[in-house]
C-alpha positions in Angstrom: -14.8 4.9 33.4 -14.7 7.0 30.2 -14.7 5.3 26.8 -11.2 6.6 26.0 -9.8 5.0 29.2 -11.6 1.7 28.6 -10.3 1.5 25.1 -6.7 2.3 26.3 -6.9 -0.3 29.0 -8.4 -2.9 26.7 -5.7 -2.3 24.1 -3.0 -2.9 26.7 -4.6 -6.2 27.7 -4.7 -7.2 24.0 -1.0 -6.7 23.5 0.2 -10.2 24.0 -2.7 -11.6 22.0 -1.8 -9.3 19.1 1.8 -10.3 19.2 0.9 -14.0 19.0 -1.6 -13.3 16.1 1.0 -11.3 14.2 3.6 -14.0 14.6 1.2 -16.7 13.4 0.4 -14.6 10.3 4.1 -13.9 9.7 4.9 -17.6 9.6 2.3 -18.3 6.9 2.6 -15.5 4.3 0.5 -15.7 1.2 0.9 -13.7 -2.0 -1.7 -12.0 -4.3 -5.5 -12.2 -4.2 -5.9 -15.8 -3.0 -5.0 -16.0 0.7 -7.0 -19.0 2.1 -4.9 -19.5 5.2 -4.9 -15.8 6.1 -8.6 -15.5 5.4 -9.4 -18.5 7.7 -7.2 -17.0 10.4 -9.0 -13.7 10.3 -12.4 -15.3 10.2 -11.6 -17.4 13.3 -10.3 -14.3 15.2 -13.5 -12.4 14.4 -15.8 -15.3 15.3 -17.9 -14.5 18.3 -17.7 -10.7 18.1 -21.2 -10.3 16.8 -20.1 -8.8 13.4 -21.8 -9.2 10.1 -19.1 -11.0 8.1 -18.8 -11.7 4.4 -16.1 -12.9 2.1 -15.2 -11.9 -1.4 -16.5 -13.7 -4.4 -13.4 -13.2 -6.6 -10.7 -12.7 -3.9 -9.9 -13.8 -0.4 -11.2 -10.7 1.2 -13.1 -10.4 4.5 -15.6 -7.6 5.2 -17.0 -7.3 8.7 -19.6 -4.8 9.8 -20.0 -3.8 13.4 -23.4 -2.3 14.2 -23.5 0.5 16.7 -26.6 2.1 18.1 -29.2 3.7 15.9 -28.9 4.5 12.2 -26.0 6.9 12.2 -23.1 7.2 9.8 -20.6 4.4 8.9 -16.8 4.6 8.8 -14.3 2.2 7.3 -11.0 0.9 8.6 -8.7 -1.0 6.3 -5.9 -3.5 6.8 -4.1 -5.3 3.9 -3.2 -8.9 4.3 -0.9 -10.1 1.5 2.9 -10.8 1.6 5.7 -10.4 -0.9 7.7 -12.8 -3.1 10.8 -12.4 -0.9 12.9 -15.0 0.8 13.2 -14.0 4.5 16.7 -13.4 5.9 15.8 -12.0 9.4 16.7 -15.0 11.4 13.7 -14.4 13.6 12.3 -17.4 15.6 8.9 -16.8 14.0 10.3 -16.3 10.4 8.3 -17.3 7.4 7.8 -21.0 6.9 6.9 -20.6 3.2 9.8 -20.6 0.7 10.0 -17.5 -1.3 7.3 -15.6 0.6 7.6 -13.0 3.4 5.7 -10.3 5.2 8.4 -7.9 4.3 6.1 -4.9 4.2 4.4 -5.4 7.5 0.9 -6.4 6.4 0.9 -9.0 9.1 1.0 -6.1 11.6 -1.8 -4.4 9.7 -4.0 -7.4 9.8 -3.4 -8.0 13.5 -4.0 -4.3 14.4 -7.4 -4.4 12.5 -8.5 -7.5 14.3 -7.5 -5.8 17.5 -9.6 -2.8 16.6 -12.6 -5.0 15.9 -12.3 -6.6 19.3 -11.9 -3.2 21.0 -14.9 -1.7 19.3 -17.1 -4.7 19.6 -16.8 -4.5 23.3 -18.0 -0.9 23.2 -20.7 -1.2 20.5 -23.3 0.6 22.6 -21.1 3.7 22.7 -20.9 3.9 18.9 -23.3 6.3 17.2 -23.1 4.4 13.9 -21.4 1.4 12.2 -17.9 0.4 11.5 -16.8 -1.5 8.4 -13.6 -3.5 8.7 -11.9 -4.0 5.3 -9.4 -7.0 5.3 -7.9 -6.7 1.9 -5.8 -9.1 -0.2 -3.6 -8.2 -3.1 -2.3 -4.7 -2.2 1.2 -5.6 -3.5 0.5 -4.9 -7.2 -2.7 -7.0 -7.5 -5.2 -4.1 -7.0 -7.1 -5.9 -4.3 -8.9 -2.6 -3.3 -10.5 -2.4 -6.7 -12.0 -5.9 -6.3 -13.4 -5.1 -2.9 -14.8 -1.8 -4.0 -16.5 -3.5 -7.0 -17.9 -6.1 -4.6 -19.4 -3.3 -2.4 -17.2 -2.8 0.6 -17.8 0.9 0.7 -21.6 0.2 1.0 -21.3 -2.9 3.2 -23.2 -1.2 6.1 -26.2 -0.6 3.8 -25.1 3.0 3.0 -21.9 4.6 1.8 -19.3 5.1 4.5 -18.8 8.7 5.4 -15.0 8.4 5.9 -12.2 5.9 5.6 -8.9 5.4 7.5 -5.9 3.2 7.1 -2.3 3.0 8.2 1.0 1.5 7.2 4.0 0.5 9.4 7.5 1.5 8.4 10.6 -0.6 9.3 12.9 2.5 8.9 12.8 6.2 8.3 10.0 7.0 10.8 10.8 6.9 14.5 9.3 3.9 16.4 5.9 4.7 17.8 5.5 7.9 15.8 2.5 8.5 13.5 2.8 10.7 10.5 0.8 11.9 7.5 0.1 15.0 5.5 -2.8 16.7 3.7 -3.2 16.3 -0.1 -0.9 14.1 -2.0 0.6 11.4 0.3 1.9 8.8 -2.1 2.7 8.6 -5.8 0.6 7.0 -8.5 2.3 4.0 -10.1 2.4 2.9 -13.7 4.3 0.4 -15.8 6.2 1.1 -19.0 6.9 -2.1 -21.0 9.0 -1.7 -24.2 10.0 -4.3 -26.8 12.5 -3.1 -29.4 12.5 -5.2 -32.7 15.6 -5.0 -34.8 17.4 -7.4 -37.1 20.1 -9.7 -35.6 23.5 -10.6 -37.0 27.2 -10.9 -36.2 28.7 -8.6 -33.6 31.6 -7.9 -35.9 29.5 -6.3 -38.6 26.8 -4.3 -36.8 26.2 -2.2 -40.0 24.6 -5.3 -41.6 22.1 -5.6 -38.7 19.7 -3.3 -36.9 20.9 -3.4 -33.3 17.9 -3.3 -30.8 20.2 -3.1 -27.8 21.8 0.3 -28.6 18.4 1.7 -29.3 16.9 0.3 -26.1 19.9 1.6 -24.1 19.4 5.1 -25.5 15.8 4.9 -24.5 16.7 4.1 -20.9 19.0 7.1 -20.6 16.7 9.4 -22.6 13.8 8.7 -20.2 15.9 10.1 -17.4 16.6 13.2 -19.4 12.9 13.5 -20.2 11.8 13.7 -16.6 14.3 16.5 -15.8 13.7 18.6 -19.0 10.0 18.1 -19.7 8.5 18.1 -16.2 8.3 20.6 -13.4 10.7 19.8 -10.6 8.0 20.7 -8.1 5.6 18.1 -9.7 8.2 15.4 -10.3 8.2 12.1 -12.1 10.3 9.1 -11.2 11.2 6.5 -13.8 13.2 3.5 -12.8 14.1 0.7 -15.3 14.0 -2.5 -13.3 14.5 -5.1 -16.0 16.5 -5.2 -19.2 16.8 -8.4 -21.3 18.6 -8.9 -24.6 20.9 -11.3 -26.4 22.5 -14.7 -25.7 26.2 -14.1 -26.4 28.6 -11.2 -26.6 29.3 -11.5 -30.4 25.6 -11.9 -31.4 23.3 -9.0 -32.2 19.8 -10.2 -31.2 16.6 -9.5 -33.0 14.9 -8.1 -29.9 15.6 -6.2 -26.7 13.1 -5.5 -23.9 12.9 -3.5 -20.7 10.4 -2.7 -18.1 10.2 0.5 -15.9 8.1 1.7 -13.0 6.8 5.3 -13.5 5.7 7.3 -10.5 3.8 10.6 -10.5 2.5 12.9 -7.8 -0.4 14.4 -9.7 -3.0 13.2 -12.2 -1.8 15.9 -14.6 1.8 14.8 -14.6 0.7 11.2 -14.8 -1.3 11.9 -18.0 1.6 13.7 -19.6 4.2 11.1 -18.9 1.9 8.5 -20.4 2.1 10.1 -23.8 5.6 11.5 -23.7 7.5 8.3 -22.7 5.7 6.3 -25.3 6.4 8.9 -28.0 10.1 9.1 -26.9 10.7 5.4 -27.3 8.9 5.3 -30.7 11.0 8.2 -32.0 14.3 6.8 -30.8 13.5 3.5 -32.4 12.7 5.3 -35.7 16.0 7.1 -35.6 17.8 3.8 -35.2 15.8 2.1 -38.0 14.2 -0.3 -35.6 10.6 -0.6 -34.2 9.4 -0.2 -30.7 6.3 -1.5 -29.0 5.8 0.7 -26.0 3.0 -0.1 -23.6 2.0 2.2 -20.7 -0.1 0.5 -18.1 -1.8 2.4 -15.3 -1.6 0.7 -11.9 -2.5 2.6 -8.7 -3.6 6.3 -8.8 -2.1 9.0 -6.6 -3.0 8.6 -2.9 -4.6 11.9 -1.8 -5.6 12.6 1.8 -8.5 14.9 2.4 -7.0 17.9 4.2 -9.7 18.1 6.9 -9.4 14.3 7.7 -5.6 14.5 7.8 -5.8 17.3 10.4 -8.5 15.3 12.2 -6.2 12.2 12.3 -3.3 14.2 13.6 -5.4 15.7 16.4 -6.6 12.2 17.4 -3.0 10.9 17.6 -2.0 13.9 19.8 -5.0 13.6 22.0 -4.7 9.8 22.5 -0.9 9.4 22.7 0.5 12.9 23.2 2.0 15.6 21.0 5.3 13.8 20.7 3.8 10.8 19.0 2.8 12.8 15.9 5.1 14.4 13.3 3.8 16.0 10.1 5.2 14.4 7.0 7.0 17.1 5.0 7.0 15.5 1.5 5.0 12.8 -0.3 6.3 9.3 -0.5 7.1 7.9 -3.9 5.7 4.5 -3.1 2.1 3.8 -4.1 -1.0 2.3 -2.5 -4.3 1.0 -3.7 -6.0 2.5 -0.7 -5.9 5.5 -3.1 -9.0 4.0 -4.7 -10.9 4.2 -1.4 -9.8 7.8 -0.8 -10.8 8.7 -4.3 -14.3 7.5 -3.5 -14.8 8.7 0.1 -12.9 11.3 2.2 -10.4 10.0 4.7 -6.7 9.7 5.4 -3.9 7.3 5.4 -1.1 7.4 8.0 2.3 5.9 8.6 3.5 4.3 11.9 7.1 3.9 12.7 7.8 0.3 13.7 11.5 -0.2 13.2 13.4 -2.5 15.5 16.3 -0.9 17.4 17.5 2.7 17.1 18.7 2.7 13.5 16.4 4.7 11.3 18.6 3.8 8.3 18.1 0.1 8.7 16.5 -2.3 6.3 13.4 -0.8 4.7 10.1 -2.2 3.8 10.4 -4.9 1.2 13.9 -5.9 2.3 14.4 -9.6 3.2 15.9 -8.3 6.4 13.1 -5.9 7.3 12.1 -6.3 11.0 9.0 -4.7 12.6 8.7 -4.1 16.3 5.7 -5.8 17.9 5.5 -3.0 20.5 3.5 -0.9 18.1 0.6 -3.4 17.6 -1.6 -2.3 20.5 -1.1 1.4 19.7 -2.1 0.7 16.1 -5.2 -1.1 17.1 -6.1 1.7 19.6 -5.6 4.4 17.0 -7.9 2.5 14.5 -10.5 2.3 17.2 -10.2 5.9 18.3 -10.4 7.1 14.7 -13.6 5.2 14.2 -15.2 6.4 17.5 -14.3 10.0 17.0 -15.2 10.0 13.3 -18.6 8.5 14.0 -19.2 11.2 16.6 -18.1 13.9 14.2 -20.1 12.6 11.3 -23.2 12.0 13.4 -23.2 15.6 14.5 -22.9 16.8 10.9 -25.8 14.7 9.7 
């Protein structure tokens, strides 16, 4: 039996196992960089597969290397493991048992699919003309877990730099169930934080002229930032600024000393990202000056723009079509304004990141990722594991021929 057929049959046989594993992970979500329960679960599932397994020194990561035959290339497959500070409201019988934590972004599926890929490939190691590095990563949700793993050597875990890297993300809405999608070039925005504190001089609300009102200055900054992105930036290289918090005052007739707000700033190119860094800080400082108050504006870089290598994106699309059929792949027209720290991996080695539609039911406009009501269909698990495995097999063959 050909390798493709063996992998497909093995993936089908793993289906119920992957569902059970995913449900166990879903019931015990953990947030951030320290995921002891999740890490122990992954280690237990990898035990006996003959992998070279190591754990992170600073974070609860798991790196597993599968040795193929010979000394060919190495490829990397990644799955993130952390959850979100969300109280689940799905009503599922396997819902989160942890108050205030939920796998609302589908990372439980990612972890299960990568374990599945490790099992599929371990059974076929003699067919692999190189090695596979499995990257089980904590802290994707704003904790920069990929950076920690890169610093600790995940890209060189096989003893040499991986030649390519692949990852995927499930979507609870927008993308049709079972459909894979990606695009060459910019796939996801870079994310940044803008934190502003406006210092004024408080007083009585009836005599604002005797005070220096920080609220009015801060409010003008919020609206001016929206004008900034439409008048200073190219509509075809856009910026997104969303103010998510605004805090000031204690009572309606008291002008406070301070006001503060925080915004997320998204950019789709490094050039636009660099410009918005300077322009939004300067804007806030100048508005504060005009109001006779002071502003402390801090711009913090978070995740860089996620950029797919064009050849690897085309390669991944071809693999999907060959393994699952043409109807299971749809090209992604526009980049996504969410962000990903897999961007750090793709900045270091060529590769691509894909999305997989995993919504439950027929409503593409249902609860999205990060919603407390987000539901993901278990039916995609075996296909996700199979695609991971097929990407690794075919990338190793390709890269071995190019060596």
